[in-house]
Every structure is written in C-alpha cells, then in structure tokens.
C-alpha positions in Angstrom: -8.8 -35.9 74.3 -10.4 -37.5 76.8 -9.0 -34.5 78.7 -11.2 -32.4 76.5 -13.7 -34.8 76.5 -15.1 -34.8 80.6 -14.2 -30.9 80.5 -17.2 -30.9 77.9 -18.9 -32.7 79.7 -19.1 -31.4 83.3 -20.0 -28.0 81.6 -22.2 -29.4 79.6 -23.8 -30.4 83.1 -23.8 -27.4 84.5 -24.8 -25.3 81.5 -27.9 -27.6 81.0 -29.3 -28.5 83.8 -29.4 -25.5 85.7 -32.2 -24.8 82.9 -35.7 -25.5 83.9 -38.9 -26.0 81.4 -41.8 -24.7 83.2 -45.0 -24.6 81.4 -45.9 -27.8 78.8 -43.8 -30.2 78.9 -41.0 -30.2 75.8 -41.0 -33.4 74.5 -37.3 -34.2 73.7 -37.7 -37.2 71.4 -39.6 -34.8 69.1 -37.4 -32.7 69.7 -34.3 -34.8 68.5 -36.3 -36.0 65.2 -36.6 -32.3 64.3 -33.4 -30.8 65.1 -30.6 -33.5 64.4 -32.4 -34.4 61.2 -31.6 -31.3 59.9 -28.1 -32.0 59.4 -27.9 -35.9 59.2 -30.2 -39.1 59.8 -32.3 -39.1 63.2 -30.2 -41.3 65.4 -32.5 -43.2 67.3 -30.6 -43.2 71.0 -30.2 -47.1 70.9 -26.9 -46.7 69.0 -24.6 -45.7 71.3 -25.3 -46.2 75.8 -25.6 -43.5 78.2 -22.4 -42.4 78.7 -21.4 -42.1 75.8 -24.2 -39.7 74.7 -23.4 -38.5 77.4 -19.9 -37.3 78.1 -18.3 -37.5 74.3 -21.5 -37.1 71.5 -23.9 -34.5 73.2 -21.4 -32.2 74.7 -19.8 -31.9 71.0 -23.2 -31.9 69.6 -24.0 -28.5 72.1 -20.8 -27.0 70.9 -21.9 -27.0 66.9 -25.3 -25.8 68.0 -24.0 -22.7 68.8 -23.2 -23.1 73.1 -20.3 -20.6 73.4 -18.5 -22.9 76.9 -18.9 -26.6 76.0 -17.1 -24.8 72.5 -14.9 -23.5 74.7 -14.6 -26.9 77.6 -13.9 -28.7 74.1 -10.8 -27.1 73.1 -12.2 -26.9 69.5 -9.8 -23.8 69.0 -6.8 -24.9 70.4 -3.7 -26.0 68.5 -5.5 -24.4 65.1 -4.1 -22.0 62.9 -5.3 -18.6 61.9 -5.9 -20.0 58.7 -8.9 -22.8 59.9 -9.9 -20.9 62.3 -11.4 -18.7 59.4 -12.5 -21.7 57.9 -14.6 -22.6 60.0 -15.7 -19.1 61.3 -16.4 -19.0 57.0 -18.5 -22.3 58.0 -20.1 -21.2 60.4 -19.2 -24.8 61.5 -19.2 -23.3 65.2 -22.1 -20.7 65.7 -21.4 -17.5 67.7 -25.4 -17.5 68.9 -27.0 -21.1 69.8 -29.5 -22.7 67.1 -31.6 -23.5 70.2 -33.2 -22.8 73.5 -31.0 -24.7 76.3 -34.4 -26.3 77.8 -34.9 -27.7 74.1 -31.7 -28.8 73.9 -31.9 -30.2 77.5 -34.7 -31.7 76.7 -33.0 -33.3 74.3 -30.0 -34.7 76.2 -32.0 -35.7 78.7 -34.2 -38.2 75.9 -31.2 -39.5 74.7 -29.4 -40.6 78.8 -33.4 -42.0 79.5 -34.0 -44.4 76.1 -29.8 -44.9 75.9 -28.7 -48.4 76.8 -26.1 -48.9 79.8 -24.2 -50.9 77.0 -24.6 -52.1 73.1 -25.2 -55.9 72.6 -22.4 -58.1 71.5 -22.2 -59.2 68.1 -24.4 -61.9 67.4 -22.2 -65.9 66.7 -20.8 -65.7 63.5 -19.8 -68.6 61.4 -15.9 -70.4 62.4 -14.1 -68.9 59.4 -12.5 -71.7 57.6 -8.7 -71.6 56.6 -7.9 -69.8 53.4 -6.2 -71.9 50.6 -4.9 -71.4 46.8 -3.2 -68.5 48.0 0.5 -67.1 48.7 1.7 -65.4 51.5 4.7 -62.2 51.1 5.5 -60.4 53.6 6.7 -56.4 52.0 9.3 -55.0 53.9 11.1 -51.9 53.3 14.6 -50.7 55.0 13.3 -48.1 57.4 10.2 -48.4 58.6 9.8 -50.4 61.5 6.8 -49.4 62.2 4.5 -48.6 58.3 2.1 -45.8 57.9 0.9 -47.2 54.2 -1.8 -45.5 53.0 -1.6 -46.5 49.8 -1.8 -49.7 47.9 -2.6 -49.9 44.3 -1.8 -52.4 42.0 -1.0 -51.0 38.6 -1.4 -54.4 36.0 -0.5 -52.4 33.2 3.5 -52.6 34.6 3.0 -55.7 37.0 4.0 -53.2 39.6 2.6 -52.8 43.5 2.6 -49.0 44.1 3.0 -47.9 48.1 2.6 -44.8 49.9 4.1 -44.5 52.9 3.0 -41.2 55.5 6.2 -40.8 56.9 8.5 -38.4 55.7 6.6 -38.9 53.1 7.2 -41.7 50.6 6.1 -43.5 47.3 7.6 -46.9 45.9 6.8 -48.8 43.1 8.0 -53.3 43.1 8.5 -54.3 40.4 7.7 -57.6 38.8 11.2 -58.0 39.1 10.3 -57.4 42.6 12.7 -54.1 42.6 11.9 -51.6 45.0 12.1 -48.1 43.4 11.8 -44.6 45.0 9.9 -42.0 43.3 10.0 -38.6 44.0 8.2 -37.0 47.4 5.5 -35.7 47.7 4.7 -33.1 49.6 1.6 -35.3 52.1 1.0 -38.8 51.9 -0.3 -40.7 48.9 -3.9 -42.3 48.8 -4.8 -42.6 45.5 -3.4 -43.9 42.4 -5.2 -43.2 39.1 -4.6 -44.7 35.3 -5.0 -42.0 32.6 -4.2 -43.8 29.5 -0.9 -45.8 28.9 2.3 -44.9 31.2 0.4 -41.9 32.4 -0.8 -41.7 35.8 -1.6 -39.2 38.3 -1.4 -39.2 42.4 -3.7 -37.6 45.1 -2.1 -36.5 47.9 -4.3 -35.8 51.0 -2.7 -33.5 52.7 -3.4 -34.0 56.6 -4.9 -37.5 57.5 -5.8 -36.4 60.4 -8.8 -34.9 60.6 -8.3 -30.8 59.3 -10.3 -27.7 57.7 -6.7 -26.4 56.0 -6.5 -27.3 51.8 -3.4 -29.1 51.7 -4.3 -32.1 48.8 -2.7 -31.8 45.8 -2.8 -34.0 42.4 0.2 -35.3 40.5 1.1 -36.2 37.2 3.5 -38.5 35.8 4.1 -39.0 32.3 6.6 -42.0 32.3 7.1 -41.3 27.7 7.7 -37.5 28.8 9.8 -38.8 32.0 8.2 -35.9 34.7 6.3 -36.0 37.4 4.6 -32.5 37.8 2.1 -30.6 40.8 -1.1 -30.3 38.2 -3.8 -29.1 41.1 -2.8 -27.7 45.6 -4.7 -26.3 47.8 -7.3 -29.8 47.7 -9.4 -30.2 50.9 -8.1 -33.5 51.5 -8.4 -34.9 48.4 -8.8 -39.2 48.2 -10.4 -40.0 45.4 -10.0 -39.9 41.3 -11.7 -41.2 38.1 -10.9 -39.8 34.5 -14.1 -40.8 32.6 -15.4 -39.4 29.4 -18.9 -38.4 31.0 -20.1 -36.2 28.0 -19.2 -39.1 25.3 -16.8 -36.3 23.1 -14.3 -38.8 23.3 -12.4 -36.4 25.6 -12.4 -38.3 29.9 -13.2 -35.6 32.4 -11.3 -35.8 35.8 -14.1 -36.8 38.5 -12.7 -36.0 42.3 -13.4 -37.0 46.0 -12.3 -34.3 48.5 -12.9 -35.6 51.8 -12.0 -32.5 53.1 -13.8 -32.2 57.1 -16.2 -29.7 57.5 -16.0 -28.0 54.1 -15.2 -30.6 51.5 -17.3 -31.8 47.7 -17.1 -33.4 45.0 -15.6 -31.9 42.1 -15.5 -32.3 38.0 -13.0 -31.1 35.5 -14.6 -31.3 32.4 -12.3 -32.5 29.7 -9.9 -32.5 32.3 -9.2 -29.1 32.4 -7.1 -28.6 35.7 -6.9 -24.7 35.0 -10.8 -24.0 34.7 -13.3 -23.4 37.1 -14.5 -27.1 38.3 -18.1 -28.2 38.9 -19.4 -29.0 42.4 -21.5 -31.4 43.4 -22.3 -33.0 47.5 -20.8 -32.0 50.3 -18.4 -33.2 52.9 -16.8 -36.2 53.9 -16.6 -37.1 49.7 -15.6 -40.5 49.3 -15.4 -42.2 46.4 -17.8 -42.3 43.0 -18.8 -44.7 40.7 -19.1 -43.8 36.8 -21.8 -45.8 35.7 -25.8 -45.8 34.2 -27.3 -46.2 36.9 -30.9 -45.4 35.3 -29.9 -46.9 31.5 -30.4 -43.4 29.5 -27.9 -43.6 28.0 -25.9 -41.1 30.0 -22.8 -42.1 32.6 -24.1 -40.7 36.1 -22.2 -40.4 39.4 -23.0 -42.2 42.4 -20.7 -40.7 45.1 -20.4 -41.9 49.0 -20.3 -39.3 51.6 -19.0 -40.4 54.7 -19.1 -37.0 56.8 -22.0 -36.2 59.4 -24.3 -36.9 56.6 -23.5 -40.2 55.6 -25.2 -41.3 52.8 -24.9 -43.1 48.8 -26.2 -40.2 46.3 -26.5 -40.3 43.2 -26.6 -37.7 40.5 -28.2 -37.8 37.0 -25.8 -36.8 34.1 -28.4 -34.6 31.9 -26.2 -34.0 29.5 -23.5 -31.3 28.1 -22.1 -31.3 32.1 -25.3 -30.6 33.3 -26.6 -32.9 36.3 -29.7 -33.3 38.3 -30.1 -32.6 41.5 -28.7 -34.9 44.8 -30.6 -37.7 45.4 -30.4 -40.4 48.1 -29.7 -43.5 47.6 -29.3 -45.1 51.2 -29.2 -42.5 54.3 -26.9 -43.4 57.5 -26.6 -42.8 60.8 -24.0 -40.4 61.6 -21.7 -43.5 64.3 -22.6 -46.2 60.9 -19.4 -45.0 60.0 -19.5 -46.2 56.6 -16.3 -46.2 54.6 -16.3 -47.8 51.1 -18.9 -49.0 48.2 -18.5 -50.9 45.4 -21.9 -51.3 42.5 -22.1 -55.3 41.3 -25.1 -57.2 39.9 -24.7 -59.6 42.4 -28.6 -61.6 42.1 -28.3 -61.8 38.2 -31.6 -59.2 37.6 -29.3 -56.9 35.3 -30.1 -54.6 38.5 -26.9 -53.3 40.1 -26.9 -54.1 43.4 -24.6 -51.3 46.6 -21.7 -53.5 48.2 -21.3 -51.0 51.3 -18.5 -51.1 54.4 -19.6 -49.8 57.5 -16.9 -49.6 60.5 -14.8 -46.3 60.5 -14.7 -45.8 64.5 -12.2 -42.3 64.5 -15.4 -40.4 65.7 -16.7 -39.0 69.0 -17.4 -42.9 70.0 -14.6 -45.2 69.6 -16.5 -48.3 71.1 -17.5 -51.3 70.0 -20.8 -51.1 67.2 -22.5 -54.7 66.6 -24.1 -52.9 63.5 -20.3 -52.5 61.7 -20.1 -55.1 59.1 -20.2 -55.3 55.5 -23.7 -55.2 53.5 -25.1 -55.6 50.4 -28.2 -53.4 50.0 -30.9 -55.0 46.6 -31.3 -52.8 43.8 -35.5 -53.5 44.0 -35.2 -50.8 40.9 -36.6 -46.7 40.8 -34.0 -45.7 43.0 -35.2 -47.9 45.8 -32.3 -50.2 47.9 -32.6 -53.0 50.6 -30.1 -54.6 53.3 -29.8 -57.8 51.3 -27.5 -59.7 53.7 -25.3 -58.6 56.3 -21.8 -59.8 58.2 -21.7 -57.9 61.6 -17.1 -56.7 61.8 -16.5 -54.7 64.2 -14.3 -52.1 62.6 -14.9 -53.2 59.3 -12.7 -50.8 56.9 -13.1 -52.0 53.2 -15.0 -54.4 51.4 -13.7 -55.4 47.5 -15.7 -58.0 45.2 -13.7 -59.7 42.8 -13.9 -63.7 41.2 -10.8 -65.2 43.4 -11.8 -68.3 41.9 -12.7 -68.0 38.3 -16.3 -70.0 38.9 -18.4 -66.9 36.9 -19.4 -65.2 41.0 -17.9 -62.8 42.6 -16.0 -63.6 46.2 -15.3 -60.6 48.8 -12.2 -59.1 50.1 -12.5 -57.6 53.1 -10.6 -56.0 56.0 -11.0 -54.6 59.6 -9.0 -51.7 60.7 -11.1 -50.6 63.8 -10.8 -53.5 65.3 -8.8 -53.5 68.0 -6.7 -56.7 67.3 -8.8 -58.8 69.2 -9.0 -61.5 66.3 -6.0 -60.1 64.6 -5.8 -63.1 62.0 -9.3 -62.4 61.1 -8.7 -58.7 60.0 -8.9 -60.0 56.5 -11.6 -62.4 55.5 -11.8 -63.5 52.0 -15.6 -64.5 51.4 -15.8 -67.4 48.9 -19.5 -66.9 47.2 -21.8 -69.5 47.5 -24.4 -68.9 45.5 -27.9 -66.5 46.7 -25.8 -64.7 48.4 -24.4 -66.6 50.6 -21.6 -66.5 51.6 -18.6 -68.5 53.9 -15.5 -66.6 55.7 -11.6 -67.5 55.2 -9.0 -66.3 56.9 -4.8 -66.2 56.4 -2.9 -66.8 59.3 -0.2 -64.5 57.7 -3.0 -62.0 58.3 -2.6 -61.4 62.0 1.3 -59.7 60.8 0.0 -56.0 61.1 -2.9 -54.0 60.8 -4.4 -53.6 57.7 -5.7 -49.7 56.6 -5.4 -50.2 52.6 -6.7 -53.0 50.2 -6.2 -53.3 46.5 -7.4 -56.6 44.3 -5.7 -57.0 40.6 -3.4 -59.2 39.0 0.1 -58.2 40.0 1.7 -61.3 38.5 0.1 -61.7 35.3 -1.0 -65.5 35.5 -4.2 -64.4 34.4 -5.8 -64.6 38.3 -6.6 -61.3 40.8 -4.5 -61.3 43.2 -5.0 -59.0 47.2 -2.2 -56.8 48.6 -3.4 -55.4 51.8 -1.0 -52.2 53.2 -0.4 -52.0 57.4 -0.6 -48.5 59.2 0.3 -49.0 62.4 -1.3 -45.7 63.5 0.4 -45.2 67.4 2.6 -46.5 70.0 0.1 -48.0 71.2 -1.2 -50.1 68.4 2.6 -51.1 67.8 3.2 -53.1 70.7 0.2 -54.7 70.9 1.2 -56.0 67.2 4.7 -56.4 69.6 2.6 -58.5 72.5 1.9 -61.0 70.3 5.4 -61.5 69.2 5.2 -59.9 66.0 8.9 -58.0 65.9 8.9 -56.8 62.3 5.9 -55.5 60.2 5.7 -55.0 57.0 4.5 -52.2 54.5 2.5 -54.8 52.9 1.0 -58.4 52.5 1.0 -60.2 49.4 -1.8 -62.5 48.5 0.0 -64.4 45.0 -3.7 -66.1 43.8 -2.3 -69.8 42.7 -5.4 -70.9 41.9 
C-alpha cells in the first residue's frame, strides 16, 4: 500500500499543480464544505497532518471524484476479480469522468495543505489506571493455533458455553462448562457473530472477507441443537457482521434484522417473520455495523437505532410506523469520516429516563493510520427530541469496543473497553475496566494479563453461572509484525482468548 500511496501523490501533484485558476480566486474552504459534505460529515483540516492529507487522503479523494490518472496510479483495479470490478462500476464508486473541475479540486487541496497542522497533538494526560481486582484471569489456548485470529467471542449464558470463531482455516469452537473444547462444522468464511433465536436455536454470521471487499461472500448459518442440524440459510451477503431476532410488529413472530457492513455496498436488512425466502426490507447504506431495537420515542413501537461506519459515519434512527413500515432515516449523531466509529450501545447513565449513547471511536484501518487524539470512548447524553450531546470522553488510541456492565453489582454501569489499534505502546492498557463512581465519573483499571495478546473482540455475560458477569477477550494477530512485537515483549504463547472470571 505505501507504494501505491506514493505513486498516487506523484501523479496527483503533476495532475493538479499544472492547472491554474484565472480570474476570481477560488475559496478552497467554501468548496471543501460544499463538495466534501455531500458524502459525509465535513472533515476539518485540523483532524489530520499536512503530509497525511497530501500523500494519502487527497489522492484517494481524487480517485473517488473521478480523476482517471489518480485511479490508475493508486491501482484501484489491481488484484480485483471481474465480479468485483463490475460491482464497483455498477455502484459508481470510481466515476469515469471527474465530478469537479481540476481547478476546484486544486483549490480544495491547497486549503487542506495550508490549514492542516504539521502534526496532531498527543493525548491529554489521563488518570493513571489502577489495578483490576476481583477477577481471575484464565488464558485459553487452542492446539495448533500459534498466532490466533479470533473473529468471534460470544458467551452463551443459556448453556454456560464460550463460542470462539477463528479466521485461519476458518474454524468454530465451543468451550463447555467443563472446559472441554469442541469443534463445530467448518463455516465457509470466518464467523463474526453469534445470534440466539430460541432455546438451543442459534445463528452464526460468516463475513466472507475480513479485508475490505465488495464481493458478496458472506453467509448466515442456522444451528438447531434439538434437531441436530447445521444449515446455511442465506448466502451472497455483503460482509454481514451483526444480526438480531426481534418482534418488530408485535405479531408474536420474531423478525430477523441483519447488518451487512459491505465496503462501498452494504445496508440494514429486515426479514419479516424471519422468512429468508422473502425480499427483505432495505434501510440505510454501507457500513451497517450494529442495530439496537428499542422504543426510542416511546410511542409503543419498536424502533431501529443503527450504526454506520463506512465514509458517512453516523448513528441513525428508523422510527417504526407500524405494519412493517419504517420512517426515513433520521441521523442522531454524525462523525468525521476518520473518527473510526466502531461500536455503540444504548443505556440510561444519568437516570433521567432517557437512553444515552455509549460509543467507541478508534477503528484505524483506513487511509490515515496514525495516532488520533480524538479516538476513544464517549457517552452522549440524550437531551430529548433526538438530540444528543457529548457528556464524557476518555481518550484511547485505537478504541475498538466499549460495553456497559455492572461488574460489582452496585446498581450502576461500569465500562469494559478494548483498544485493538493502539500499536501496543501500552499493551497492558489494551483492556481497561472503568469503575462507575457516579455523576458520569469513571475510574480506569487494568490487568497485567491483558498485555499477553492483541484484543479485537470482547463479550460480557455470566459464563460460569455464578450470577455475576464475566468478561472474555479474543486475540487477533493481524500480521507478522504484530506477532513479532508480542514476541519481543517476552510473550512466547499468544492465547486465543483471555477469560476474566468475576469473583465479586
């Protein structure tokens, strides 16, 4: 990728520096707000350094705006199948002709290069984490897996089992309450989501491709332990990542809601009555990451609150109008396209009767993989009428997930967090547990065993059946460099999972 970025910058410079704007001077800032706000939230120049704008982001934007030389220099068509190329062309991702004039794009480029900082500020000083007590750490190793790529960690409280998805091969395992490890039938691609439908009836989502792709290779599997069956019930899905069974129209029959993350494609799908043969209701767009079903406006109907993470990063609500009809998308929060929004939950943190938003921002797998001081964990207070304001922020490079859980049974919600994209600068702080002390004040705690892996997945729940919530982390070692970094820290074996048994 660095080679392509550098070539893109060279061609981009030759292409646009040769153009001149005569007559009235073009205001690059005005143009940027006009053009860049069409597809996503306007990105202020201050969010990235000059060199990143110049050499990485702007060349990519030139390709997306239809400049053919930029497209060729970046190699966007290289190593893609005919099928994926056809999909990209049908979607119009890379236009055959430019959408803006070269002089306008040059003015936009000049604006970002002149206004952007040389480098981003570092994180502000944070509270020094205390030691996490009351949890018994257990590392789970799987024979034959030296460098784990754990794509799924799910606690099945019903059976006191831990479900583990492994990307290599791919494979699917279950650890039972007696610590016996069983292998389930092999899925077609890595499993990323475990969905409970009813007692002993489960669904699994296999993503198709972990890496960004527009090929519809994902699947939905159905497992019925009562009948002893394992079936593939949906195929050709656009990188499905999240599913939920909910009765949206109160007819007593659960509907299936599916988030297809996709890449340039993707959407939120609803299969009424769980009929996978029916044409689904389609909502939203690319980057559908998670959906929460709740009556947000308290009209007696179950609404859909969804997170979209690709380009136009946002959390939106689709109000339920009844009879399987949903209102047009209403954006609750919109983020910069480099915020890296990765996960969210809804909880009432201030006991005012309104659901607040708990959000992690830190996905750094994009065109600007640098440390970003605005990455971290946030709580947005619900002010009513669809308005939310930021009320709490903890900065954390590469924040991947935050989950609210009352670990100490004191009646308030604590926060379990993981930071996958932190480059292992503070490996023991990849996992932090924030103890709620009231008034939206949280004290972070860490555990040394968290330095033993690189955590991409996490789940909370009562795994051991003792009545209190446990926490499980899943390790994902993406490449040889990450594996080497762990070895250099003296870690000889990397666990597939770290189980934190709650002893409180």
